[in-house]
N, C-alpha and C positions, 0 to 999 in steps of 0.2 A: 823574304820569309823569315819569321821569328824562329831561330834555332836554339833558343836558350834552354828549352827542355831537353833537346837532344844533346847539347853540349854538356849539360850537367850530368846526364846519364852516362855519357861517354867518359867524362872525367872520373866517375865512380868506377867504371869498368877498367879504365887505364890503371887505376891504383890497385885493384883487387883481382883482376882477371888476366890470364895469360895473354900476352900480346899477339900470339898466333891466331887468336879468335877475332881479331879486329881487321879493319881494312875494307869493310863493305861500304856501299853508298849510304849517305847520311839520312836514313829514314828510321825514325823511332816509332816502331809499330805499336798501335793501340788496339786495333781489331782488324780482322780480315774475313770477308764473306764473299763467296763466289769467286769472282775475278777482281774484286776491289779491296784495296788495303787503305786503312785510315790511320794517319799518324796522330801524335799527341797534340798537334795543332789543328786537328780535324781536317787536314788536307787529304784528299782522296787520290789514289794512284790506281791505274789499271795495271794489273799484275801480268806481265809477260814472262814470268819466271816460274810460276807455280811453286814457289819456295824451293827453287832448284829442282824442279820436275818431280815434286813429291805430291802436291795436291792436284793430281790429275783430274779428279772429279770436283774440283773447286774447294776453296777454303771453307771450313765450318759446314761442310755438307750435312744436311739434317739426318741423312741415313747413318752417317758416322757418329754424329752426336747422340742419336738414339741408341746406337749400339753400345757406346761408352757408358751412357746412362744406365743401360740394362746391367752392365757389369757392376757399376757403383751401387746399384740397388740390390745386388746379389750377396753382398758382404763377402766377396771372394775376389781379391785383386791380385794375389800372388800365391802360387802353389808349387814353386820350384818345378821339377819335372814329374811331380805326381800328376795323375790324371785329373783333368777337369773338363767339364762339358764343352766349354768354348773351344778348347784345343781339339777335342775329338771331332767336333763339327767342322772346324776350319780346315784341318789338315787334309781331310778327305776331299772337300770341295776345291781346295787349292790344287791338289794333284790333278783332279778332273779338269779344272780350268786350264791347266798348263798343256794338256793334250795327251793323246793316247800313247805317244812314244815315251812318256814318263810314268813312273810307277810309285815313287816315294819322294818325300821332301824332308829336309832338315831345316829347322828354324833358328835364327840368330837375331841379333839386334842391330847390327850395322853392316854396311856394304863390305868393309874390309874383313869382317869376320867371315862373310860368305866366301870371298875369294881366297882367304886363308884355308877355309875348309875345302874348297875345290883343289887347291894345291896339294893338300894332304890326300884327298881321294885319288887324284891322278897318280900321285907317287905310290900310294898303296896298290892301286890297280897294276901299275907297271911292274912292281916287285912281286906281288902275290899272284896275280892272274896271268899277265903277259910274260912273266919271268924275264924281265929286262935286266941287263947288266948294271945299268945306272938309271936312277929315277929322274931323267932329264925332262925339263919343261921348255917349250918353245913359245916365245912371246913376240910382240910387235913393238918396234920403236915408236915412241910417242903415245902409246896406249897407257892408260892409268887404271890401276886396280885397287888402290887403297893406301893408307898411311902407315899401317903396321909393317913389320919387317919383311915377312914373306910376301905380302901383297905388293909392297913397294919394290922388292927385288924383281918381281915380275913386271913392274912398270918400266916403260922405256924412257927414263930420264936419268942418264948416268951422272950428270953434274950434281944432281940433288941427292945422291946416295953417299955423300962423303961421311955422314954420321954413322953409317953401318960399319965401316971399317974394312969390309971385304964384300965381294960379290959372289954369290953362290956359283961355283964353277959348273953346276949342272943346270943353270938357266941360260938359255941362248936367245938371240934376237934376230929377227928378220926386219927389213925395211918396210915401212908403211907405204902402200901404193897411193900417193897423193893424186887426186883427180887431175891436177894440172900437169902431171908427169906420166900417169898411167891411165890409158883409156880402157874401155870395156874390151876392145879388140885385142889388146896386148896383156890383159890381166893374167891369163894363164901363163904366158911366157915369162912375165915378171916374177910370178911365184916360182916357177921352175928354176929360174936363174938364181933366186935367193937360196933355194935348196942346194943347187950345185955349188954355190959359194961356200956353204957350210960343209958340204961333203969334201971339198978340196982342203978344208981345214982339219979333216980327220973325223968328222962326226958321222957315226953309224946310227941311222935313224931306227932301224929295226931293233937294235940292242940298247940304245942310249936315250931314246926319247919316249916318255910315258904319256905326255899330254901337250896339247896346244891350247893356249888361252888367248882370246882376242876380245877387245871391246867391240860391241856390235857396230858402233861407229866411233870415230875418234872425236872425243868430247869437245875440245875447244872450237872446232870448226864444223861440227855436225857432218863430218866427212865419212861417207860410206865407202866400202870397198867395191871394186868392180865385181859383179856377180861371177864372172869367169875366174877371178882370183880365188874367191871363196869355194867355188866348185872344185877347182884344182886342188886347193888345200884339203877339202873333204875327201876327194879321191885318194890323195896321197896318204892321209891319216888312216883311212880304212885299209889300204894296202899294207901299211906298216904297223898295224895294231896300236895305233895312237889315239887316245881319247881327244875329243874336241869339246872345249868349254867356251861358251859365249858369256861374257860379262854383260848382263842385261840391265844393270843398275839404272841407267838413264833411258834405255830403249824400251823397257818392258811396260806392260799394262797399257797398251794401245798408244803410247807416246808417238810412235812412228806411223800410226794409222792402222797397223796390224797389232794383234794381241802381243806378240813379241817381235822384236826387230829382226831376229835371225830369219824370220819367215820370208823376208825380202830376197834372201839368197837361195831359197828353195833347197835347203839342206836340213838334216835332222841332227842336232848336236847330241852328245852323250850327257852333257851337264850344262845347266844354266844357273847363273848366279843372279838373284833377283832382290829388289829392295825399292827404296824411294817411293814410287807410286803404289806400292804394294798394300799400304795401310792408311794412306791419305793423311799422314802427319805424325803417326806414332812410330817409335823406333822398332822396326821390324825388317828383317832380311831373310833370305833363305837360299838353299841349294836344292835343286830338283834334278833327279836322275832316275836310273833304273834301280831295281832291287839289288842286282849284282854289285853295283858300284856303291850305293849308299849303305849297304849292309856289310861292307868290308871292315869298318871300325867295329870293334867289339863293344859291349856295354861298358860304359865308363871311359871309353877312348874319345868320345865326341859328344859333348853336351855343353850347355851354357846356362848360367844361373837364371837369367831373366828371359831366356828364349821361351816361346810358347806360353807366355803368361796370359791370363784371361783377357786383359785389356787389349793387348795388341791383336790377339786372335779374333776377338769380336770385331775390332775395326777392320782387320783384313777380310773377314767374312762379309762384312757389310760392303766393302769396296768391290769384291768380286760380284756379289749379287746385284749391285748397282750397275756394274759394267755389263752384266748379262741381260740387262733390259733393252728391249728393241728400241726404245726412245733414245737411249744413250748412243747406240750405234748410229742411229739416224742423224743425231746432232753431231756426232764425231765426223761422219762422212761429209756432211755439209760444211763443217768448219775447216776440215782439211782442204777441201776443194777451194774455198774462198781464200783461206790463208795463203796457200801456195800460188794461187792466181794473182793475188795482189802483190806478193813478194816478187813474182816474175815481172810484173809491170815496173816495179821499182828498179829491179836489176837492169831491165831494158833501157830505162831512162838514164841511168848512171853507170852504164856498162864500162866506161873508161876508168872508174874508180872503185867499184864494188863488185863482188861476186857473192851469190846466195847459194848455200848448200843446205841439204837436209831432206827429210821426208815426213809426211804426215803433219804433226804439230810440233816438230822440232826443227829449227832452222838456225843458221848462223850467217851473219853478214860479215864478210872479210873485206877490210878497207885497205886499199893501196894508194900510194901517191901517184903523181902523173908519170913517174918513171916505172911504175909497176912494182914498187918496193913496199913492204909492209909499213903501214902508217898508224903507229900506235897513238901518237899524239892527237891526230884527228879522230880516231876511234874514241878516245877518252872524252874529247869535246862533245862528241855525238851522244855518248852515254849521259853526260851531265845535262845536256840540253833536253834530252828525252825526259829525264827525271824532273827538271824544272817545269816541263809541260805536262806532267802527270802520268808518265809511262815508265814503269820499272822494267828494266831488262837486265840480263846477266852480263856483268863486266868481267871479262876473262883475263884482263891484265896484259893482253897482247892485241893484235890487229883485228880482233873479231868481237862482235857482240852476239850473244845467243838469245834466241826467242823461243819460249815454250809456254804459251798461255794454257790455262786449264782446258782440258779437252772438250768440256761441255760449256765453255764460255758463251754467253748470250751474244747473238749476232751484232747487236748494236755496240757492245763493248769491244768486240773483235774489230769491227769496222772503225770505231773511233780510235782504238790503239794503233791500227795500221795507218790511219790518216795522220796521227801525230808523228809516227815513224817516218812517213813519206815527207812531211813538211820539214822535220828536223834534218833529214838527210839533205834535202834541197838547200836549206839555209846554211848548214855547216859546210857542205862541199863547195857551195858558191863563195863562201867567205875564205876558203883555204886554196883558192885557185892560185 
């Protein structure tokens, strides 16, 4: 494959752009439509990433393009936080879309802004409403909530926090219940043990914890919690007047087959943080909660320069209206069934080397060697082989690849992508025996 155009573009970026933005697979995007990406050599790829779970209704969806075009023709692209028609229409339909247990929303631009806002709201609630002694937050090891300071402090990656200089003493962590260690039958006991461990260290939950934040599933492996674990967490939080916040960045907007991923656990959180698939490609995120919680900040205490601008609100509204169509739900359900059915066949064939996790249209394949140890090198070989054969997947940098096609991907492309995946796994694993 002729990579000269890619190499020239990468050379320019290497010179002028921060290195932290680099490291993706060598695809120089020219266009993207539906589930197909075309590079500058006009090679086509089936996209099993949805732009990292953003274009849930497909790249360049005509409903989104028409909505953006409407804004461009209106001569109103930005209005700060002054009222505009697009914002008024969107915010109402967004809250209604999120469900009857929510009453208000706050809009921002990035996922980390949303989780920072949740951190602020949980602490405000703890101090102002619940009259807690300390505004403590309980998080989960291995969960990820964003790159800015507050969000990263709530993320469970201690070795990566060296740049902060200190860890907030009021942010605490529990172990994640990995499915190969914690079954559904012992999920409740595992949670209770985590709580007991923290209590023995002197933590008083009634007085010192304002909120619990958790990713709906742990990202790198599409790893969901046992339902019994989350239900125990929910009961404990209610008993101790602690807010529950689900970080739904990857899980929301039907990615898991349900409107929001937390629905799999049959609980009602106090706060959800949303983004990614929320606007089908434009920078939009949000926090959705009750009036009591979202009205805690006074005017001027919580706002954002670019949040709720006409462009993103119009795209967000078009996304919701598209997802409310019966034809979308029908396509989603059929795709979820076929996707998981075929992945189950692949896992069954290679059960000694891979495990498949996930729900709906988000999955991860975890690759181990013959000793059952994480096999990063084979995983990287698999990712490269898939790319060479025209399938783009998410390279996690560890022993997993993630799969998240557009939710409305046409059946022939879904089938073709899964066939490429099956063949590459067979070829790579046979070569690494």
